C-alpha positions as CSV (number, residue, x, y, z in Angstrom):
1,X,-15.9,-30.2,-7.2
2,X,-17.5,-27.1,-6.7
3,X,-20.0,-25.8,-9.2
4,X,-17.9,-22.3,-9.3
5,X,-14.5,-21.5,-10.5
6,X,-12.1,-20.5,-8.3
7,X,-9.6,-17.5,-8.7
8,X,-7.1,-20.1,-9.8
9,X,-9.3,-21.9,-12.3
10,X,-10.2,-18.3,-14.0
11,X,-6.7,-17.6,-14.6
12,X,-6.2,-21.1,-16.0
13,X,-9.3,-20.1,-18.5
14,X,-7.9,-17.4,-18.9
15,X,-4.2,-18.3,-20.1
16,X,-6.1,-21.3,-21.9
17,X,-8.3,-18.8,-24.1
18,X,-5.2,-16.1,-24.6
19,X,-3.0,-18.2,-25.9
20,X,-5.1,-20.5,-28.2
21,X,-6.8,-17.4,-29.3
22,X,-3.9,-15.3,-30.6
23,X,-3.1,-18.8,-33.0
24,X,-7.2,-19.1,-34.1
25,X,-7.3,-15.4,-34.8
26,X,-4.4,-15.5,-37.0
27,X,-5.6,-18.2,-38.7
28,X,-8.5,-16.3,-39.8
29,X,-7.0,-12.9,-40.2
30,X,-5.0,-13.8,-43.5
31,X,-8.3,-14.9,-45.7
32,X,-9.4,-11.6,-45.6
33,X,-6.0,-10.0,-46.3
34,X,-5.1,-12.2,-49.1
35,X,-6.7,-9.8,-51.9
36,X,-3.9,-6.8,-50.3
37,X,-0.9,-9.4,-50.0
38,X,-1.4,-10.4,-53.2
39,X,-1.5,-7.1,-54.6
40,X,1.2,-5.8,-53.0
41,X,3.3,-9.0,-53.4
42,X,2.0,-10.7,-56.2
43,X,2.3,-14.3,-57.4
44,X,-1.9,-15.0,-57.8
45,X,-4.0,-17.3,-56.6
46,X,-0.8,-20.1,-55.8
47,X,0.6,-17.7,-53.6
48,X,-2.6,-17.3,-51.6
49,X,-3.0,-21.1,-51.1
50,X,0.6,-21.1,-50.1
51,X,0.2,-18.3,-47.6
52,X,-2.6,-20.5,-45.8
53,X,-1.0,-23.6,-46.2
54,X,2.3,-23.1,-45.4
55,X,0.4,-22.1,-41.5
56,X,-1.5,-25.5,-41.4
57,X,1.6,-27.8,-42.9
58,X,3.0,-26.6,-39.9
59,X,0.5,-26.1,-37.4
60,X,-1.0,-29.8,-38.6
61,X,2.2,-31.9,-38.7
62,X,3.6,-30.8,-35.7
63,X,0.7,-30.5,-33.4
64,X,1.0,-33.8,-32.6
65,X,4.8,-33.4,-31.7
66,X,3.8,-30.6,-29.4
67,X,1.5,-32.6,-27.5
68,X,3.5,-35.2,-26.8
69,X,5.7,-32.9,-25.6
70,X,3.3,-31.0,-23.4
71,X,2.4,-34.3,-21.6
72,X,5.8,-35.1,-21.2
73,X,7.8,-32.0,-19.9
74,X,4.9,-29.8,-19.0
75,X,2.6,-27.4,-20.9
76,X,3.8,-24.2,-18.9
77,X,7.0,-24.4,-21.0
78,X,5.4,-25.4,-23.8
79,X,3.1,-22.6,-24.0
80,X,6.2,-20.3,-23.5
81,X,8.1,-21.5,-26.1
82,X,5.2,-21.2,-28.6
83,X,4.1,-17.9,-27.4
84,X,7.4,-16.4,-27.9
85,X,8.0,-17.8,-31.9
86,X,4.8,-17.1,-32.4
87,X,5.5,-12.9,-31.8
88,X,8.5,-13.4,-33.4
89,X,7.2,-14.9,-36.7
90,X,4.2,-12.8,-36.6
91,X,6.7,-10.0,-36.4
92,X,8.8,-11.7,-39.8
93,X,5.1,-11.7,-41.5
94,X,4.7,-7.9,-41.0
95,X,7.9,-6.8,-42.7
96,X,8.2,-9.4,-45.8
97,X,9.7,-7.9,-48.8
98,X,8.5,-11.1,-51.4
99,X,5.9,-14.0,-51.4
100,X,8.9,-16.5,-50.3
101,X,9.9,-14.4,-46.9
102,X,6.3,-14.3,-46.0
103,X,5.1,-17.8,-46.7
104,X,8.8,-19.4,-45.1
105,X,7.2,-16.8,-42.1
106,X,4.4,-18.3,-42.0
107,X,5.7,-21.8,-41.8
108,X,7.6,-20.7,-38.8
109,X,4.1,-19.4,-36.9
110,X,2.4,-22.2,-38.1
111,X,5.4,-24.1,-36.1
112,X,5.1,-21.7,-33.0
113,X,1.3,-21.8,-33.0
114,X,1.3,-25.9,-32.8
115,X,2.5,-25.3,-29.2
116,X,0.1,-23.4,-28.3
117,X,-3.3,-25.1,-28.8
118,X,-3.3,-28.6,-27.2
119,X,-0.9,-27.3,-24.1
120,X,-3.3,-24.3,-23.8
121,X,-6.9,-26.3,-23.6
122,X,-4.8,-29.3,-21.5
123,X,-4.9,-26.7,-18.8
124,X,-8.4,-26.9,-18.5
125,X,-9.1,-30.5,-19.2
126,X,-5.9,-31.5,-16.6
127,X,-7.2,-29.1,-13.7
128,X,-10.9,-29.2,-14.2
129,X,-13.7,-31.7,-14.2
130,X,-17.3,-32.9,-14.7
131,X,-19.7,-30.4,-15.4
132,X,-17.1,-27.5,-13.8
133,X,-15.1,-28.9,-16.9
134,X,-17.9,-27.9,-19.6
135,X,-18.6,-25.4,-18.8
136,X,-14.9,-24.1,-19.1
137,X,-14.7,-25.9,-22.5
138,X,-17.8,-23.9,-23.1
139,X,-15.8,-20.6,-22.7
140,X,-12.8,-21.4,-24.5
141,X,-14.5,-22.6,-27.6
142,X,-16.7,-20.0,-27.6
143,X,-14.1,-17.4,-27.5
144,X,-11.2,-18.9,-29.8
145,X,-13.9,-20.1,-32.6
146,X,-15.5,-16.6,-32.1
147,X,-11.5,-15.5,-32.9
148,X,-11.7,-17.5,-35.7
149,X,-14.8,-16.1,-37.5
150,X,-14.3,-12.2,-35.8
151,X,-10.4,-12.9,-37.3
152,X,-11.7,-11.2,-40.8
153,X,-13.3,-7.9,-39.5
154,X,-9.8,-7.2,-37.4
155,X,-7.6,-7.8,-40.6
156,X,-10.1,-6.0,-42.9
157,X,-9.9,-2.9,-40.8
158,X,-6.2,-2.9,-40.9
159,X,-6.5,-3.8,-45.0
160,X,-8.6,-1.0,-45.5
161,X,-7.5,2.0,-43.0
162,X,-3.4,1.0,-42.8
163,X,-1.7,-2.4,-43.9
164,X,-2.0,-6.0,-43.9
165,X,0.6,-6.2,-42.4
166,X,-0.1,-5.0,-39.2
167,X,-3.1,-7.5,-38.8
168,X,-0.3,-9.5,-37.7
169,X,1.4,-7.7,-35.8
170,X,-1.9,-7.2,-33.5
171,X,-0.5,-10.7,-32.0
172,X,1.8,-9.1,-29.5
173,X,-0.5,-8.1,-27.8
174,X,-2.4,-10.9,-26.2
175,X,1.0,-12.6,-26.4
176,X,2.8,-10.3,-24.1
177,X,-0.9,-10.4,-21.5
178,X,-0.6,-13.9,-21.3
179,X,3.2,-14.5,-21.0
180,X,2.4,-12.0,-18.1
181,X,-0.3,-14.1,-16.6
182,X,2.0,-17.5,-16.8
183,X,4.0,-17.0,-14.0
184,X,0.9,-16.1,-11.8
185,X,-0.8,-19.5,-12.2
186,X,-0.1,-21.9,-9.5
187,X,0.5,-24.7,-11.0
188,X,4.2,-26.1,-12.0
189,X,5.8,-27.8,-14.5
190,X,6.3,-31.8,-14.0
191,X,8.7,-34.0,-15.8
192,X,7.8,-37.3,-16.5
193,X,11.2,-39.3,-15.9
194,X,10.2,-41.5,-18.4
195,X,9.9,-38.6,-21.2
196,X,11.0,-39.1,-24.3
197,X,10.2,-37.7,-27.3
198,X,9.5,-39.4,-31.2
199,X,11.7,-37.1,-33.4
200,X,12.3,-39.3,-36.2
201,X,8.5,-39.8,-36.3
202,X,8.3,-35.9,-36.2
203,X,10.2,-35.7,-39.1
204,X,8.0,-38.6,-41.2
205,X,4.8,-36.5,-40.2
206,X,5.5,-33.0,-41.3
207,X,8.3,-34.2,-44.7
208,X,4.7,-36.5,-45.5
209,X,2.2,-33.8,-45.0
210,X,4.5,-31.5,-47.3
211,X,4.7,-34.1,-49.8
212,X,1.4,-35.0,-50.2
213,X,-0.1,-30.7,-50.1
214,X,2.4,-29.4,-52.2
215,X,1.2,-31.5,-55.0
216,X,-2.5,-30.9,-54.2
217,X,-1.5,-27.0,-54.3
218,X,0.6,-27.3,-57.4
219,X,-1.7,-30.0,-59.4
220,X,-3.9,-27.7,-61.2
221,X,-0.4,-25.9,-62.9
222,X,1.6,-28.6,-63.8
223,X,-1.0,-31.6,-63.9
224,X,-0.5,-35.0,-62.5
225,X,2.1,-36.3,-65.0
226,X,4.5,-33.7,-64.2
227,X,7.1,-35.5,-61.8
228,X,7.3,-32.2,-59.7
229,X,3.6,-33.9,-58.7
230,X,3.6,-37.3,-58.8
231,X,7.2,-38.0,-56.7
232,X,6.4,-35.7,-54.0
233,X,2.7,-36.8,-53.9
234,X,4.1,-40.3,-54.0
235,X,7.2,-40.0,-51.4
236,X,5.1,-38.1,-49.6
237,X,2.4,-41.1,-48.9
238,X,5.5,-43.5,-48.2
239,X,6.6,-41.1,-45.6
240,X,3.4,-40.7,-43.7
241,X,2.9,-44.4,-43.7
242,X,6.2,-45.1,-42.7
243,X,5.2,-42.2,-39.5
244,X,1.6,-44.7,-39.0
245,X,4.0,-47.6,-38.8
246,X,6.8,-46.1,-36.5
247,X,3.9,-45.0,-34.0
248,X,2.6,-48.8,-33.6
249,X,6.0,-50.0,-32.8
250,X,7.7,-46.9,-31.1
251,X,7.8,-46.8,-26.8
252,X,7.2,-42.8,-27.3
253,X,4.9,-42.4,-30.0
254,X,3.6,-39.0,-30.7
255,X,0.3,-40.3,-31.9
256,X,-0.4,-43.5,-29.9
257,X,-2.7,-45.3,-31.9
258,X,-4.2,-46.7,-28.7
259,X,-6.5,-43.8,-28.2
260,X,-8.4,-44.7,-31.8
261,X,-9.7,-48.0,-30.0
262,X,-12.1,-45.5,-27.9
263,X,-15.2,-44.9,-29.6
264,X,-16.4,-41.4,-29.1
265,X,-12.3,-40.2,-30.0
266,X,-12.0,-42.1,-32.9
267,X,-15.6,-41.2,-34.7
268,X,-15.9,-37.5,-32.8
269,X,-12.0,-37.0,-34.8
270,X,-13.6,-38.0,-37.8
271,X,-16.5,-35.8,-37.7
272,X,-14.1,-32.9,-36.9
273,X,-12.1,-33.9,-40.3
274,X,-15.7,-33.0,-42.0
275,X,-16.7,-30.5,-39.9
276,X,-13.3,-28.6,-40.1
277,X,-12.4,-28.9,-43.2
278,X,-15.6,-27.2,-44.2
279,X,-15.4,-24.2,-41.8
280,X,-12.0,-23.7,-43.4
281,X,-13.3,-23.7,-46.5
282,X,-16.0,-21.7,-45.9
283,X,-14.0,-18.6,-44.0
284,X,-11.2,-18.9,-46.8
285,X,-14.1,-18.6,-49.9
286,X,-16.5,-15.8,-47.8
287,X,-13.5,-13.8,-47.1
288,X,-12.2,-14.0,-50.8
289,X,-15.2,-13.5,-52.8
290,X,-17.1,-11.2,-51.1
291,X,-13.7,-8.9,-51.9
292,X,-13.1,-9.7,-55.1
293,X,-16.5,-10.8,-56.5
294,X,-18.9,-8.7,-55.1
295,X,-16.6,-5.8,-54.8
296,X,-17.2,-4.8,-51.0
297,X,-14.0,-3.6,-49.0
298,X,-11.9,-5.8,-46.7
299,X,-13.9,-4.1,-43.4
300,X,-17.1,-5.0,-45.0
301,X,-16.3,-9.0,-45.7
302,X,-15.1,-8.9,-42.3
303,X,-18.5,-7.6,-41.0
304,X,-20.6,-9.8,-43.3
305,X,-19.5,-13.1,-40.8
306,X,-19.9,-10.7,-37.1
307,X,-23.8,-12.2,-37.0
308,X,-22.1,-15.5,-36.8
309,X,-19.5,-14.8,-34.3
310,X,-22.3,-13.0,-32.0
311,X,-24.2,-16.0,-31.8
312,X,-21.5,-18.3,-31.1
313,X,-20.4,-16.5,-28.4
314,X,-23.6,-15.9,-26.6
315,X,-24.8,-19.8,-26.9
316,X,-21.3,-21.8,-27.3
317,X,-21.7,-22.3,-23.1
318,X,-25.0,-22.9,-23.1
319,X,-25.3,-25.3,-25.5
320,X,-22.0,-27.1,-24.1
321,X,-23.6,-27.2,-20.3
322,X,-27.0,-28.4,-22.3
323,X,-24.8,-31.5,-23.6
324,X,-22.9,-32.1,-20.5
325,X,-26.6,-32.8,-19.1
326,X,-27.6,-34.6,-22.1
327,X,-25.2,-36.2,-24.4
328,X,-22.8,-34.6,-27.2
329,X,-25.0,-37.2,-30.2
330,X,-27.8,-34.7,-31.1
331,X,-26.3,-31.5,-30.9
332,X,-23.2,-33.4,-33.1
333,X,-25.9,-34.0,-35.3
334,X,-27.9,-31.1,-35.0
335,X,-25.5,-28.5,-35.7
336,X,-23.5,-29.6,-38.8
337,X,-27.0,-30.4,-40.3
338,X,-27.9,-26.4,-39.6
339,X,-24.3,-25.6,-41.1
340,X,-25.4,-27.3,-44.0
341,X,-28.5,-25.5,-44.5
342,X,-26.9,-22.2,-44.3
343,X,-24.1,-22.6,-46.7
344,X,-26.9,-24.1,-49.3
345,X,-28.5,-20.4,-48.2
346,X,-25.3,-18.7,-50.1
347,X,-26.5,-20.2,-53.2
348,X,-29.0,-16.8,-53.6
349,X,-25.9,-14.3,-54.1
350,X,-26.0,-13.2,-57.7
351,X,-24.5,-10.9,-59.4
352,X,-27.2,-8.7,-58.2
353,X,-25.2,-8.9,-54.5
354,X,-27.5,-8.1,-51.5
355,X,-26.2,-8.6,-48.1
356,X,-29.2,-8.6,-46.4
357,X,-31.0,-11.1,-48.5
358,X,-28.9,-13.0,-50.0
359,X,-25.7,-13.9,-46.8
360,X,-27.2,-12.4,-43.7
361,X,-30.3,-15.3,-43.6
362,X,-26.6,-17.7,-44.6
363,X,-24.4,-16.6,-41.4
364,X,-27.4,-16.6,-39.0
365,X,-28.1,-20.0,-39.9
366,X,-24.6,-21.4,-40.2
367,X,-23.8,-19.4,-36.5
368,X,-26.5,-20.8,-34.9
369,X,-25.4,-24.0,-36.5
370,X,-22.2,-23.8,-35.0
371,X,-23.3,-22.6,-31.5
372,X,-24.7,-25.7,-31.5
373,X,-21.8,-27.5,-32.5
374,X,-18.4,-26.9,-31.1
375,X,-18.2,-27.8,-27.4
376,X,-19.9,-30.5,-27.6
377,X,-17.6,-32.4,-30.2
378,X,-14.7,-30.7,-28.0
379,X,-16.3,-31.9,-24.6
380,X,-17.2,-35.3,-26.2
381,X,-13.7,-35.8,-28.0
382,X,-11.5,-34.8,-24.8
383,X,-13.9,-36.3,-22.3
384,X,-13.0,-39.9,-23.8
385,X,-9.5,-39.8,-22.7
386,X,-8.1,-39.8,-19.3
387,X,-6.1,-36.0,-17.5
388,X,-2.9,-37.3,-17.8
389,X,-3.3,-37.7,-21.6
390,X,-5.1,-34.6,-22.4
391,X,-2.2,-33.1,-24.3
392,X,-2.1,-35.6,-26.9
393,X,-5.4,-36.1,-27.2
394,X,-6.3,-32.8,-28.0
395,X,-3.1,-32.2,-29.8
396,X,-4.8,-35.3,-31.9
397,X,-8.1,-33.2,-32.7
398,X,-6.5,-30.1,-33.2
399,X,-4.2,-31.7,-35.9
400,X,-7.3,-33.5,-37.6
401,X,-9.2,-30.2,-37.6
402,X,-5.9,-28.4,-39.3
403,X,-4.9,-31.3,-41.4
404,X,-8.7,-31.1,-42.6
405,X,-8.5,-27.8,-43.0
406,X,-5.0,-28.3,-44.9
407,X,-6.0,-30.3,-48.1
408,X,-9.6,-29.0,-48.2
409,X,-7.3,-25.1,-49.3
410,X,-5.0,-27.1,-51.0
411,X,-7.6,-28.7,-53.1
412,X,-9.6,-25.0,-53.8
413,X,-8.8,-24.8,-57.5
414,X,-10.6,-28.5,-58.0
415,X,-13.5,-27.7,-55.9
416,X,-14.4,-24.0,-57.4
417,X,-13.3,-24.8,-60.9
418,X,-9.6,-22.7,-61.0
419,X,-11.4,-19.8,-60.6
420,X,-13.4,-18.0,-57.6
421,X,-16.3,-16.5,-59.6
422,X,-19.8,-16.5,-58.9
423,X,-20.1,-20.0,-60.6
424,X,-17.5,-21.2,-58.4
425,X,-18.7,-19.8,-55.2
426,X,-21.7,-21.5,-55.2
427,X,-19.3,-24.6,-56.2
428,X,-17.2,-24.0,-53.0
429,X,-20.7,-23.1,-51.2
430,X,-22.6,-27.1,-52.1
431,X,-18.8,-28.5,-51.0
432,X,-19.7,-26.7,-47.8
433,X,-23.3,-28.1,-47.4
434,X,-21.7,-32.2,-48.5
435,X,-18.3,-31.8,-46.0
436,X,-20.9,-30.4,-42.8
437,X,-23.8,-33.4,-43.6
438,X,-20.6,-35.5,-43.4
439,X,-20.1,-34.5,-40.3
440,X,-23.6,-34.6,-38.8
441,X,-23.9,-38.1,-40.6
442,X,-20.6,-39.7,-38.8
443,X,-22.0,-38.2,-35.8
444,X,-25.7,-39.9,-35.2
445,X,-24.0,-42.9,-36.3
446,X,-21.0,-42.7,-34.4
447,X,-21.4,-40.9,-30.8
448,X,-22.3,-42.8,-28.0
449,X,-23.6,-40.6,-25.3
450,X,-21.8,-41.4,-22.0
451,X,-24.3,-42.7,-18.7
452,X,-25.7,-39.8,-16.6
453,X,-24.0,-41.3,-13.7
454,X,-20.6,-41.2,-15.1
455,X,-21.4,-37.9,-16.9
456,X,-22.3,-36.7,-12.9
457,X,-19.4,-38.5,-11.3
458,X,-16.5,-37.6,-13.5
459,X,-17.8,-35.7,-16.9
460,X,-16.8,-37.7,-18.9
461,X,-17.5,-40.6,-21.6
462,X,-16.6,-43.9,-20.6
463,X,-14.4,-45.8,-22.9
464,X,-16.4,-47.2,-25.4
465,X,-14.0,-49.7,-28.0
């Protein structure tokens, strides 16, 4: 394959980036909008948690189904469904008159988002291989992760100068552009003759996750002894266990457990759980504390993370290409450890707040570590699986990252000690560092670099049981 992308390949990357961009952007915009949402609609910390977790529950639990549908019925169809659903839900969020309506609309938005990420990334992994694929994944990772980190700035501008409601309507623009580009792709969906979807498994997965997360969020308010806590928790665990059992027996699983026999795939996903759980925790806590604790405006709180975004955009693609030549293990080990160090630098934040000396050093170290990590992580996991299953492989990896973030936010009250004051902020920084360090350690002991001849010819790791 040529080292240079042709017009159609560039269009594939553009569609993949735009389709994922809206889901990642929206997932992070909400962090900086939470205080304004709380002031406008009420509900306190519980409403803020559910505003985040309603999105993550449906996204994390349905993304496996979406990946399965994508491989079976075609990526273009799934992308179109996801884009339209996401746009409609975004408008509903902007018009929400109360917390209940907002949370329901966020759940719908998460369900639509589940159809965007695995299908968009599968467009790249199924149409490019070798160094070209590594470069394309680097571009995709840089821009979509930049949306995650840059989202607070976009949200902050809307919150300060218009309303938090406009921060969600902004999604309509990239959605419209992506829908316009889709018919211009030379690719056409091909439905597998044996295509079938495990709807029972999808229901078990969704209800299982929902029950467990509900219990984690409400436990600080009601206590473990309350039937409203232990019953949903027990039912959620039972349903999710039933989901796993079903995946071993059904002919068309939405989570093919055989994928986890591939070493780089399963260890990469364990590392993903730690790393993206830490990223979600860090984004939530920094976005909220800089406003409520340090007294910054929403715009300034968003600007605080810009150094990390700039480093990510500039370095992610080169790091992905370098990891394609040297192997991902070093990058997936060093990157999370750098982010752990960046998190610990936030312990310098004090009552006499000073962004330049207390926060900026953390953002620079954290951003460099993020750029070192994200492209090699994605390429290592997806490169371990054959292209025909790239949709479900991407879906599993994204589900792991979303569920990790969901669980961390559900446990937020326990992590920060009940209140996001300065002490709680420091506790969250330590928790973020520990999770990042765990991700680096798992990568060091678990990830294997692919043999160089295999990398040169196929751009993918040889599966290692």
